C-alpha positions as CSV (number, residue, x, y, z in Angstrom):
1,M,15.9,19.5,-17.3
2,D,19.1,17.4,-17.3
3,S,19.4,13.9,-16.0
4,S,20.2,14.9,-12.4
5,E,17.2,17.2,-12.3
6,F,15.1,14.4,-13.8
7,R,16.3,12.0,-11.2
8,A,15.4,14.4,-8.3
9,A,12.0,15.2,-9.8
10,A,11.2,11.5,-10.5
11,Q,11.9,10.7,-6.8
12,E,9.5,13.4,-5.8
13,V,6.9,12.2,-8.1
14,V,7.3,8.6,-6.8
15,E,6.8,9.9,-3.3
16,D,3.7,11.9,-4.4
17,I,2.2,8.8,-6.1
18,T,2.8,6.4,-3.2
19,K,1.4,8.9,-0.7
20,Y,-1.6,9.4,-2.9
21,Y,-2.3,5.6,-3.2
22,D,-1.5,5.1,0.5
23,T,-4.1,7.7,1.5
24,I,-6.7,7.5,-1.2
25,A,-9.1,5.2,0.7
26,S,-9.3,7.8,3.5
27,Q,-9.9,10.8,1.3
28,P,-13.3,12.4,2.3
29,K,-14.5,12.9,-1.3
30,V,-14.1,11.0,-4.6
31,L,-15.7,13.6,-6.8
32,T,-14.3,17.1,-7.0
33,S,-16.3,20.2,-6.0
34,V,-14.8,22.5,-8.7
35,T,-17.2,24.2,-11.2
36,P,-16.8,24.2,-15.0
37,G,-14.2,26.7,-16.1
38,Y,-12.4,26.7,-12.7
39,L,-8.9,26.1,-14.3
40,R,-8.6,28.8,-16.9
41,P,-8.3,31.8,-14.4
42,L,-5.6,29.8,-12.5
43,L,-3.3,29.3,-15.5
44,P,-1.5,31.8,-17.8
45,A,-3.4,32.9,-20.9
46,A,-0.6,31.7,-23.1
47,A,2.0,29.0,-22.9
48,P,5.2,30.2,-21.2
49,E,8.0,31.3,-23.6
50,D,10.7,30.2,-21.2
51,P,10.8,26.9,-19.3
52,E,9.4,26.8,-15.8
53,S,11.2,25.1,-13.0
54,W,10.0,21.7,-11.8
55,Q,9.2,23.2,-8.4
56,A,6.8,25.7,-10.1
57,I,5.1,23.0,-12.2
58,H,4.8,20.7,-9.2
59,A,3.2,23.5,-7.1
60,D,0.7,24.2,-9.9
61,L,-0.1,20.5,-10.1
62,Q,-0.8,20.3,-6.4
63,S,-2.7,23.6,-6.1
64,H,-4.6,23.7,-9.5
65,I,-4.8,20.2,-11.0
66,V,-5.2,17.8,-8.0
67,P,-8.3,19.7,-6.6
68,G,-10.0,19.1,-10.0
69,I,-9.3,15.4,-10.2
70,T,-12.0,12.7,-9.9
71,H,-10.3,9.9,-7.9
72,W,-11.0,6.9,-10.2
73,Q,-8.5,4.8,-8.2
74,S,-10.4,5.3,-4.9
75,P,-12.2,2.1,-3.5
76,S,-15.2,4.4,-3.0
77,F,-15.5,5.2,-6.8
78,H,-18.0,2.9,-8.4
79,A,-19.1,4.5,-11.7
80,F,-18.5,4.5,-15.4
81,F,-16.0,1.7,-16.0
82,P,-13.0,0.2,-14.3
83,C,-9.8,2.2,-14.9
84,S,-7.4,0.4,-12.7
85,S,-3.7,1.1,-12.3
86,S,-0.9,-0.5,-10.4
87,Y,2.7,0.2,-9.3
88,P,4.0,-2.4,-11.9
89,A,2.0,-0.6,-14.6
90,M,3.5,2.7,-13.6
91,L,7.0,1.4,-13.8
92,A,6.3,-0.1,-17.2
93,E,4.9,3.2,-18.3
94,L,8.2,4.9,-17.5
95,Y,10.0,2.5,-19.8
96,S,7.3,2.8,-22.5
97,N,7.8,6.6,-22.4
98,A,11.6,6.3,-22.4
99,F,11.6,4.0,-25.4
100,N,8.9,6.1,-27.1
101,G,8.5,5.7,-30.8
102,A,6.1,4.9,-33.6
103,H,6.0,1.1,-33.1
104,F,3.4,0.3,-35.8
105,N,5.2,-2.7,-37.4
106,W,8.1,-5.1,-36.8
107,I,10.8,-3.2,-38.6
108,C,10.1,-0.1,-36.5
109,S,10.7,-2.0,-33.3
110,P,11.0,-5.8,-33.3
111,A,10.8,-6.2,-29.5
112,V,7.6,-4.1,-29.2
113,T,5.8,-5.9,-32.0
114,E,6.8,-9.4,-30.8
115,L,6.0,-8.6,-27.2
116,E,2.5,-7.3,-28.2
117,T,1.9,-10.6,-30.1
118,I,3.0,-12.7,-27.2
119,V,0.9,-10.8,-24.6
120,L,-2.1,-11.1,-26.9
121,D,-1.6,-14.8,-27.1
122,W,-1.5,-14.9,-23.3
123,L,-4.7,-12.9,-23.2
124,A,-6.4,-15.3,-25.7
125,R,-5.4,-18.3,-23.5
126,L,-6.6,-16.5,-20.3
127,L,-10.0,-15.9,-22.0
128,A,-10.1,-19.5,-23.3
129,L,-10.5,-18.3,-26.9
130,P,-10.3,-20.9,-29.7
131,A,-6.8,-21.7,-31.0
132,C,-7.5,-19.8,-34.2
133,Y,-7.0,-16.6,-32.2
134,L,-3.4,-17.5,-31.4
135,S,-0.5,-16.1,-33.5
136,T,0.9,-19.7,-33.5
137,A,-2.2,-21.2,-35.1
138,P,-2.4,-21.8,-38.9
139,T,-4.6,-18.8,-39.1
140,R,-1.8,-16.7,-37.5
141,G,-4.4,-15.3,-35.1
142,G,-4.4,-11.6,-34.8
143,G,-4.8,-8.9,-32.4
144,V,-3.5,-5.5,-31.4
145,L,-3.4,-3.3,-28.3
146,H,-5.1,0.0,-28.9
147,G,-4.6,3.3,-27.0
148,T,-8.3,3.9,-26.4
149,A,-11.6,2.1,-26.4
150,S,-12.8,4.3,-29.3
151,E,-9.8,3.3,-31.4
152,A,-10.6,-0.4,-30.7
153,I,-14.3,0.0,-31.5
154,L,-13.4,1.7,-34.8
155,T,-11.0,-1.2,-35.7
156,V,-13.8,-3.7,-34.9
157,M,-16.3,-1.9,-37.1
158,V,-13.9,-1.7,-40.0
159,A,-13.1,-5.4,-39.6
160,A,-16.8,-6.3,-39.4
161,R,-17.4,-4.2,-42.6
162,D,-14.6,-5.9,-44.5
163,K,-15.7,-9.4,-43.4
164,F,-19.3,-8.6,-44.6
165,L,-18.1,-7.2,-47.9
166,R,-15.9,-10.3,-48.6
167,A,-18.8,-12.6,-47.9
168,A,-21.3,-10.5,-49.9
169,T,-19.1,-10.3,-53.0
170,A,-17.6,-13.8,-52.8
171,H,-19.6,-14.9,-55.8
172,L,-18.0,-12.3,-58.0
173,P,-14.6,-12.7,-59.7
174,D,-11.6,-11.3,-57.8
175,G,-10.2,-8.1,-59.2
176,S,-13.2,-7.5,-61.5
177,D,-14.9,-4.2,-62.0
178,E,-18.1,-5.8,-61.1
179,K,-16.8,-6.9,-57.7
180,E,-15.3,-3.4,-57.0
181,D,-18.6,-1.7,-58.0
182,E,-20.7,-4.0,-55.8
183,S,-18.3,-3.5,-52.9
184,W,-18.8,0.3,-53.2
185,R,-22.5,0.0,-53.6
186,L,-22.7,-2.1,-50.4
187,R,-20.4,0.3,-48.6
188,S,-22.7,3.2,-49.4
189,K,-25.5,1.4,-47.6
190,L,-23.7,0.5,-44.4
191,V,-24.4,2.5,-41.3
192,A,-22.7,2.4,-37.8
193,L,-25.0,3.2,-34.9
194,G,-23.7,4.6,-31.6
195,S,-24.8,6.5,-28.5
196,E,-23.3,8.8,-26.0
197,M,-22.6,7.6,-22.5
198,M,-24.5,9.7,-20.0
């Protein structure tokens, strides 16, 4: 796909998306009626060895994928958790995808790291969190945007573990074997409990 093909396909996708959002409230069903395993017989057994045209991919999307979609954006969908989207978010996603990279620290992409810090400060203020959560505070705050809720929960659990271990071993000399051994002893006793959403 070259830039002119991309431009034409992108315009078609924008039309599809706006039509979808303009008509989603009037769709008769939010939940799909497909049965488990419906998709496998509709798709090739192996990935294509040669590129498919956008028209073929688009046709497969409409005939095979859309019928199996649960319409989370429908105003009639009231289950699980909010999964909102918006036109501005979709435009931002285009740029995010275009600038794609491993933006895990400042040197990898200064603008991305600094924007994340600023937006998290905005969020802390919106939630009326104490000033210690701001990056401009003496504590330098702290926060990160995660790709999934599971990733965020894992980060919280690791942070909670480390906070506990620091407090529980604070009476021992830093850098000592005794402190290291006690940290490992305590780690071996920590358990994280979870449950599956039904």
